[in-house]
C-alpha positions in Angstrom: 55.8 -13.8 33.1 53.5 -11.7 31.3 54.8 -8.7 29.5 52.7 -5.4 28.9 53.5 -4.0 25.5 53.2 -0.2 26.1 50.9 1.9 23.6 53.0 4.3 21.6 51.7 7.7 22.1 51.9 10.2 19.0 52.0 13.8 19.7 48.7 15.7 18.8 48.7 19.4 18.3 45.6 21.0 19.5 44.8 24.4 17.9 42.4 26.7 19.5 41.8 30.1 17.7 40.1 32.7 19.9 39.0 36.4 19.5 37.5 38.4 22.6 36.5 35.1 24.4 38.4 35.3 27.6 35.3 34.1 29.6 35.0 30.9 27.6 38.5 29.9 26.3 39.6 28.6 29.7 36.7 26.0 29.6 38.1 24.9 26.1 41.8 24.6 27.6 40.6 22.7 30.6 38.7 20.2 28.5 42.0 19.4 26.7 43.9 19.2 29.9 41.5 16.6 31.0 42.1 14.3 28.3 43.1 10.7 29.0 45.3 10.8 26.1 48.3 12.8 27.2 50.7 13.4 24.4 49.5 16.4 23.1 50.5 20.1 23.0 47.8 23.1 23.1 48.5 26.1 20.8 46.1 29.0 21.4 46.1 31.6 18.7 44.8 34.9 19.8 43.3 36.6 16.7 43.8 40.2 17.8 41.6 40.2 21.0 41.2 43.5 22.6 39.8 42.2 25.9 41.8 40.6 28.7 42.5 37.3 27.0 46.3 37.6 27.3 45.9 38.2 30.9 43.6 35.3 31.5 45.8 32.8 29.6 49.0 33.9 31.5 47.9 31.6 34.3 48.4 28.6 31.9 52.1 29.4 31.6 54.0 26.5 30.2 50.9 24.4 29.7 50.0 26.2 26.4 51.8 27.9 23.6 50.2 31.4 23.2 50.4 33.2 19.9 49.2 36.7 19.2 48.4 38.0 15.9 46.7 41.0 14.2 43.1 40.1 13.5 43.0 38.2 10.2 40.1 35.8 10.7 39.6 32.2 11.8 41.1 30.7 8.8 44.2 32.5 9.2 44.4 31.8 12.9 44.1 28.1 12.3 46.8 28.3 9.7 49.1 30.1 12.1 48.5 27.3 14.7 49.2 24.5 12.1 52.6 26.3 11.0 53.5 26.3 14.8 52.7 22.8 15.5 55.0 19.9 16.1 52.5 17.0 16.2 52.0 14.6 13.4 48.3 15.1 14.0 46.3 18.1 14.3 43.0 18.7 16.2 40.9 21.7 16.2 38.7 23.1 19.1 36.8 26.5 19.0 37.4 28.5 22.1 33.8 28.3 23.4 33.4 24.6 22.9 34.6 21.6 25.1 35.8 18.1 24.6 34.7 15.1 26.8 37.8 13.4 28.3 38.0 10.2 26.1 37.8 12.2 22.8 41.4 12.1 21.7 42.1 8.7 23.2 39.1 7.2 21.1 40.2 9.0 17.9 43.8 8.1 18.1 42.8 4.3 18.6 40.8 4.4 15.7 43.3 6.2 13.4 46.1 3.8 14.2 43.7 0.7 13.4 42.0 2.1 10.5 44.7 3.7 8.4 42.4 6.8 7.8 44.2 10.2 8.0 41.0 12.2 9.0 38.7 11.3 11.9 35.5 12.9 13.2 33.2 12.2 16.2 29.7 12.7 17.2 29.0 16.1 18.8 26.3 17.4 21.2 24.8 20.8 20.1 24.0 22.4 23.3 21.0 24.6 22.3 20.1 25.6 25.8 17.9 24.5 28.6 14.4 23.3 27.4 15.4 23.3 23.7 16.4 20.9 21.2 18.6 21.8 18.1 17.9 20.0 14.6 21.3 18.6 14.6 20.8 16.8 18.0 17.5 15.4 16.6 19.3 14.1 13.6 22.2 12.7 15.4 20.8 11.2 18.8 18.4 9.0 16.9 21.6 7.2 15.6 24.0 7.8 18.4 24.6 4.1 19.2 28.4 4.1 19.4 30.6 2.2 17.0 33.1 3.3 14.3 32.6 3.6 10.5 35.4 4.1 8.0 34.4 5.9 4.8 36.4 4.8 1.9 34.5 7.2 0.0 34.5 10.2 2.3 31.9 12.2 0.2 29.3 9.8 1.5 30.1 11.3 4.9 30.5 14.9 3.9 27.4 15.0 1.5 25.0 12.9 2.8 25.5 12.8 6.6 26.5 16.7 7.0 25.5 16.6 10.7 28.5 14.2 11.3 30.9 17.1 10.1 32.0 19.2 12.8 35.4 21.2 12.9 35.6 20.9 16.8 36.0 17.0 16.5 38.3 16.9 13.6 41.7 15.1 13.9 43.8 15.3 10.8 47.3 14.2 9.8 49.4 17.4 9.6 51.3 16.4 6.5 48.0 15.9 4.6 46.7 19.2 5.7 50.0 20.8 4.3 49.5 18.9 1.1 46.0 20.3 0.5 46.8 23.9 1.2 45.5 24.2 4.9 42.5 26.5 5.2 41.8 28.9 2.2 42.2 32.5 3.7 40.5 34.0 0.8 37.3 32.3 1.8 35.4 34.3 4.6 32.6 31.8 5.2 32.6 28.1 5.6 36.4 27.6 4.9 36.1 24.6 7.0 33.8 22.9 4.4 36.4 23.9 1.6 39.0 22.2 3.4 37.2 18.8 4.2 36.0 18.6 0.4 39.8 18.9 -0.6 40.7 16.2 2.0 38.1 13.8 0.7 40.0 13.5 -2.5 43.1 12.4 -0.5 42.2 9.8 2.1 39.5 7.7 3.7 37.5 9.3 6.8 36.8 7.6 10.0 33.8 8.5 12.0 33.2 7.5 15.8 29.5 7.7 16.4 30.0 8.3 20.1 29.3 12.1 21.6 32.7 13.1 22.6 32.5 16.9 22.2 30.0 19.8 23.1 29.3 22.8 20.7 27.7 25.5 22.7 24.8 27.0 20.4 22.6 28.5 23.0 20.4 31.3 21.9 21.4 34.7 22.8 25.2 33.7 23.5 27.6 35.9 21.9 29.3 33.7 19.4 32.8 33.4 18.1 31.5 33.0 14.6 28.5 35.6 14.1 26.0 34.2 11.8 26.3 35.9 8.6 23.5 37.6 6.4 23.0 35.6 3.5 24.7 38.3 1.1 26.3 37.7 -2.3 29.8 37.3 -0.9 28.7 34.4 1.4 26.9 32.8 -1.5 29.7 33.2 -3.8 32.2 31.5 -1.5 29.9 28.6 -0.9 29.5 28.2 -4.9 33.1 28.4 -5.5 33.9 25.6 -2.8 31.2 23.2 -4.5 32.3 24.0 -7.9 35.9 23.1 -7.2 34.7 19.9 -5.8 32.3 19.3 -8.7 34.8 19.7 -11.5 37.3 17.5 -9.9 34.9 14.5 -9.0 34.5 13.2 -12.7 35.9 9.9 -11.5 33.5 9.8 -8.5 30.1 7.8 -8.5 27.3 9.2 -10.3 25.4 9.7 -6.9 28.2 11.9 -5.7 28.7 13.8 -8.8 25.0 14.6 -9.0 24.7 15.9 -5.3 27.7 18.2 -5.8 26.0 19.4 -9.1 22.9 20.0 -7.3 24.5 21.8 -4.2 26.4 24.0 -6.7 22.9 24.8 -8.3 21.6 25.8 -4.9 24.3 28.2 -4.1 24.3 29.7 -7.6 20.5 30.3 -7.4 21.2 32.2 -4.0 23.6 34.4 -5.8 21.1 35.0 -8.4 18.7 36.2 -5.7 21.3 38.5 -4.1 22.5 40.0 -7.5 18.8 40.7 -8.3 18.1 42.4 -4.9 21.1 44.5 -5.7 19.7 45.5 -9.0 22.6 43.8 -10.9 20.2 42.6 -13.6 22.8 41.1 -16.0 24.5 39.0 -13.1 21.2 38.1 -11.8 20.0 36.6 -15.0 23.3 34.9 -15.9 23.4 33.2 -12.3 19.8 32.2 -12.6 20.4 30.5 -16.0 23.4 28.7 -14.5 21.3 27.6 -11.5 18.7 26.0 -14.0 21.6 24.2 -15.8 23.0 22.7 -12.7 19.5 21.8 -11.2 18.8 20.5 -7.8 15.6 21.0 -5.5 12.4 22.8 -6.3 13.7 25.7 -4.4 16.6 26.1 -6.6 14.3 26.1 -9.7 11.8 28.6 -7.9 14.6 30.9 -7.1 15.9 31.1 -10.7 12.5 31.3 -12.2 11.4 34.1 -9.9 14.7 36.1 -10.9 14.1 35.5 -14.5 10.3 36.3 -14.8 9.5 38.5 -11.7 12.7 40.3 -10.6 10.6 43.2 -9.4 8.8 40.8 -6.9 12.3 39.4 -5.8 13.7 43.0 -5.0 10.5 44.0 -3.3 10.6 40.9 -0.9 14.4 41.1 -0.5 14.4 44.7 0.8 11.7 44.0 3.4 
């Protein structure tokens, strides 16, 4: 007689932050409910919505955990979900994106077999009918299926950045807690900051299959509005790279060099922003730092312009 050995299912906590997205959030929830992997809980964190989100979600009753909080930002909403989670694993989904049915099943299978504590999948970036996004062009040409385990996760994060998308991330909850979850002080790209921290702790698995859809149609109101490239945004990005760069002394020269050049890129943008705001001393200091860290010709061009043609930078920046 043949015996069937059951697959042990491990609880996954799916966290969906939302803000004024009652028209979209149900599609996200329905895509989780349609998963072939069934051992999950859904935690929807309403970050202070003033539309009819609460009423719309009432129809899901005991199928989700609904948490309302005062508007505090996406990082805070995700952290609220992590604190409420019961699962060993945490998965994230934005309220206007969806998963394909095999998404969790494939990832949990890979996490069990690989020993990794972080897993991404490929994602389809929906740029609208008749349009193709740059991300799709980069990913589709290599979307052949298969799995790759990155013992050095910086190879994935720094050199294959289109493979990194928060809506496909599954990560061990204990590891998230250990690295401090999402930094709520960072207003922009807090997900990048988190992933760079995770990269120092564990290997990453990547499933090269399209298992999620990110909606980026032109004109569609977004959960995260694209920000103007102001000083605060550049500063947050620079701090994120600086933190990783100064911790990466034991990494390969290739990784340290790339982190250094990314730091130079964001510092040079800070120089431009400070120059446009007539903060000349800060602009010169950031420009000199940008030259020191180096990077692409654009980094050097920004820094040289700030140092030698600040009047031109201000004139162009105010147009």
